C-alpha positions as CSV (number, residue, x, y, z in Angstrom):
1,M,7.4,18.9,44.1
2,A,6.4,21.0,41.1
3,S,9.2,19.2,39.1
4,V,7.8,15.8,39.9
5,R,4.3,16.9,38.9
6,M,5.7,18.3,35.6
7,Q,7.5,15.0,34.9
8,S,4.4,13.0,35.7
9,C,2.3,15.2,33.3
10,V,4.9,14.9,30.5
11,L,5.0,11.1,30.9
12,S,1.2,10.9,30.8
13,V,1.1,12.9,27.6
14,L,3.8,10.7,26.1
15,L,2.0,7.5,26.9
16,L,-1.3,9.0,25.5
17,N,0.4,9.9,22.3
18,V,1.9,6.4,22.0
19,F,-1.5,4.8,22.7
20,Y,-3.2,6.8,19.9
21,S,-0.4,6.2,17.5
22,F,-1.1,2.4,17.7
23,V,-4.8,2.7,16.8
24,S,-6.3,4.4,13.8
25,S,-9.8,4.2,12.4
26,L,-11.2,5.9,9.3
27,Y,-13.5,5.4,6.3
28,F,-13.0,6.4,2.7
29,H,-14.8,6.1,-0.7
30,I,-13.6,4.1,-3.6
31,G,-14.8,3.8,-7.2
32,E,-14.6,0.9,-9.6
33,T,-11.1,1.5,-10.9
34,E,-9.7,3.2,-7.8
35,K,-7.0,1.9,-5.5
36,K,-6.5,3.5,-2.1
37,C,-3.1,3.2,-0.3
38,F,-2.2,4.2,3.2
39,I,1.2,4.6,4.8
40,E,1.8,3.3,8.3
41,E,5.1,3.8,10.1
42,I,5.7,0.6,12.0
43,P,8.5,-0.7,14.2
44,D,10.0,-4.1,13.4
45,E,8.5,-7.4,14.7
46,T,5.1,-5.7,15.3
47,M,1.8,-7.4,14.5
48,I,-0.8,-5.3,12.6
49,I,-4.5,-6.2,12.3
50,G,-6.8,-4.4,9.9
51,N,-10.6,-4.8,10.2
52,Y,-12.8,-3.5,7.4
53,R,-16.4,-3.5,6.2
54,T,-17.8,-2.1,3.0
55,Q,-21.0,-0.3,2.2
56,L,-22.5,0.1,-1.3
57,Y,-24.1,3.4,-2.3
58,D,-27.8,2.9,-3.3
59,K,-28.8,5.5,-5.9
60,Q,-32.5,5.0,-5.3
61,R,-32.4,5.4,-1.6
62,E,-29.4,7.8,-1.8
63,E,-27.7,6.1,1.1
64,Y,-25.0,3.5,1.8
65,L,-26.1,0.0,2.5
66,P,-24.1,-3.1,3.5
67,A,-22.3,-4.5,0.4
68,T,-23.4,-7.8,-1.2
69,Q,-21.5,-11.0,-0.4
70,G,-20.2,-11.3,-4.0
71,L,-18.2,-8.0,-3.7
72,G,-14.7,-8.5,-2.3
73,M,-11.7,-6.4,-1.4
74,F,-8.1,-7.1,-2.5
75,V,-5.5,-6.2,0.1
76,E,-1.8,-5.7,-0.7
77,V,0.9,-4.7,1.8
78,K,4.5,-3.7,1.0
79,D,7.3,-3.2,3.4
80,P,9.8,-0.2,3.3
81,D,11.9,-2.2,0.8
82,D,8.9,-2.4,-1.5
83,K,8.6,-6.2,-0.9
84,V,5.1,-7.6,-0.9
85,I,4.4,-9.2,2.5
86,L,0.6,-9.7,2.0
87,S,-1.4,-10.0,-1.2
88,R,-4.8,-11.6,-0.8
89,Q,-8.5,-11.4,-1.8
90,Y,-11.1,-11.0,1.0
91,G,-14.8,-10.7,1.2
92,S,-17.0,-7.6,1.6
93,E,-16.2,-7.6,5.3
94,G,-13.2,-9.1,7.1
95,R,-9.8,-8.7,8.6
96,F,-6.2,-9.0,7.5
97,T,-3.1,-9.6,9.6
98,F,0.6,-9.3,9.0
99,T,3.8,-8.9,11.0
100,S,6.5,-6.3,10.2
101,H,10.1,-7.5,9.9
102,T,11.6,-4.2,8.7
103,P,11.1,-0.9,10.6
104,G,9.7,2.0,8.5
105,E,6.8,3.0,6.2
106,H,4.6,0.2,5.2
107,Q,2.1,0.7,2.3
108,I,-1.3,-0.8,2.8
109,C,-3.4,-0.8,-0.4
110,L,-7.0,-1.8,-1.0
111,H,-9.1,-2.0,-4.1
112,S,-12.4,-3.7,-5.1
113,N,-12.7,-7.1,-6.7
114,S,-12.6,-6.2,-10.4
115,S,-14.6,-9.3,-11.4
116,K,-17.6,-8.0,-9.4
117,F,-17.8,-4.4,-10.8
118,S,-21.0,-5.2,-12.6
119,L,-22.7,-5.5,-9.2
120,F,-22.3,-1.8,-8.6
121,A,-21.6,-0.3,-12.1
122,G,-20.8,3.3,-11.7
123,G,-21.4,3.2,-8.0
124,M,-19.2,4.1,-5.0
125,L,-18.1,2.0,-2.1
126,R,-17.6,3.3,1.4
127,V,-14.9,1.3,3.2
128,H,-14.6,1.5,7.0
129,L,-11.0,0.6,8.0
130,D,-9.7,0.1,11.5
131,I,-5.9,-0.6,11.9
132,Q,-4.5,-1.8,15.2
133,V,-0.8,-2.0,15.8
134,G,1.2,-3.9,18.4
135,E,-0.4,-5.0,21.6
136,H,-3.7,-3.3,20.7
137,A,-4.1,-5.9,18.0
138,N,-4.3,-8.7,20.7
139,N,-7.6,-10.0,21.8
140,Y,-7.0,-10.3,25.5
141,A,-10.4,-11.9,26.2
142,E,-9.4,-14.9,24.0
143,I,-5.9,-14.9,25.6
144,A,-7.3,-15.0,29.1
145,A,-9.7,-17.8,28.2
146,K,-7.0,-19.8,26.4
147,D,-4.3,-19.5,29.0
148,K,-6.7,-19.4,31.9
149,L,-5.3,-16.2,33.3
150,S,-6.8,-14.3,36.3
151,E,-7.7,-10.7,36.0
152,L,-4.4,-9.7,37.7
153,Q,-2.3,-11.9,35.5
154,L,-4.0,-10.6,32.4
155,R,-3.4,-7.0,33.5
156,V,0.3,-7.7,34.2
157,R,0.6,-9.3,30.7
158,Q,-1.1,-6.3,29.1
159,L,1.4,-3.9,30.9
160,V,4.4,-6.1,29.9
161,E,3.3,-6.0,26.2
162,Q,2.6,-2.3,26.4
163,V,6.1,-1.7,27.7
164,D,7.5,-3.9,25.0
165,Q,5.6,-2.0,22.3
166,I,6.8,1.4,23.7
167,Q,10.4,0.1,23.6
168,K,9.9,-1.0,20.0
169,E,8.6,2.5,19.2
170,Q,11.5,4.1,21.0
171,N,13.9,1.9,19.0
172,Y,12.2,2.9,15.8
173,Q,12.4,6.6,16.7
174,R,16.1,6.2,17.3
175,Y,16.4,4.4,13.9
176,R,14.6,7.4,12.2
177,E,16.8,9.8,14.0
178,E,19.9,8.0,12.8
179,R,18.7,8.0,9.2
180,F,17.9,11.7,9.5
181,R,21.4,12.4,10.8
182,Q,23.0,10.4,8.0
183,T,20.8,12.3,5.4
184,S,21.8,15.6,7.0
185,E,25.5,14.8,7.0
186,S,25.3,13.6,3.4
187,T,23.4,16.8,2.4
188,N,26.0,19.0,4.2
189,Q,28.9,17.3,2.5
190,R,27.2,17.8,-0.9
191,V,26.6,21.4,-0.2
192,L,30.3,21.8,0.9
193,W,31.6,20.2,-2.2
194,W,29.3,22.1,-4.5
195,S,30.5,25.4,-2.9
196,I,34.1,24.4,-3.5
197,V,33.3,23.5,-7.1
198,Q,31.5,26.9,-7.6
199,T,34.5,28.7,-6.1
200,L,36.9,26.9,-8.4
201,I,34.7,27.7,-11.4
202,L,34.6,31.4,-10.5
203,V,38.4,31.5,-10.0
204,A,38.9,29.8,-13.3
205,I,36.6,32.2,-15.1
206,G,38.3,35.2,-13.4
207,I,41.8,34.0,-14.6
208,W,40.4,33.4,-18.1
209,Q,38.9,36.9,-18.2
210,M,42.2,38.5,-17.0
211,R,44.2,36.7,-19.6
212,H,41.6,37.5,-22.3
213,L,41.7,41.2,-21.4
214,K,45.5,41.2,-21.3
215,S,45.6,39.7,-24.8
216,F,43.1,42.2,-26.0
217,F,45.0,45.2,-24.7
218,E,48.3,43.8,-26.0
219,A,46.7,43.4,-29.5
220,K,45.5,47.0,-29.4
221,K,48.9,48.1,-28.1
222,L,47.3,49.7,-25.1
223,V,49.9,48.2,-22.7
């Protein structure tokens, strides 16, 4: 009985960790010439939605206020192969969406619209960014209205998509484990070969020293 409770507790913690790994929210400050980049580890065939809004620092009021409409944000996303999969100009508030096709670290970069710097010369922007990964990126209220799903049908669909996302995450973890194993094996082989090379060098130096000493003693007629 205790074992069953322990397994249930471990499963709950695992599901909780998976849930929080799919949702991240933060804010950061950015200057006129700054570019902020974030790394998201994403499984393949996974949809990502980023929602953001900007606030402009008012020096007179000494507080952050909603940014003007003329101020935009440029968003660029690169996959693990450094291929650009999203590059677009947005407004002061909006959302961007993309789907991963390669598992691994995706780079999400944001910077302010350079043509509008005069609007906040010398100022700072506060950018609130919310990134949703996988099934958390879906708007289930819209899905239910569009497909005319009952509450039970919607809940079943949510559970199915959650399981699918967990499977993708597990596949990605196995992919990472395989890459780590290959890296470890490659490192071990390099260490082994380097040790062999070092040994051969030491043996060669020893033989050279012995011959040199022998020649020295023979020249001095000590042997």
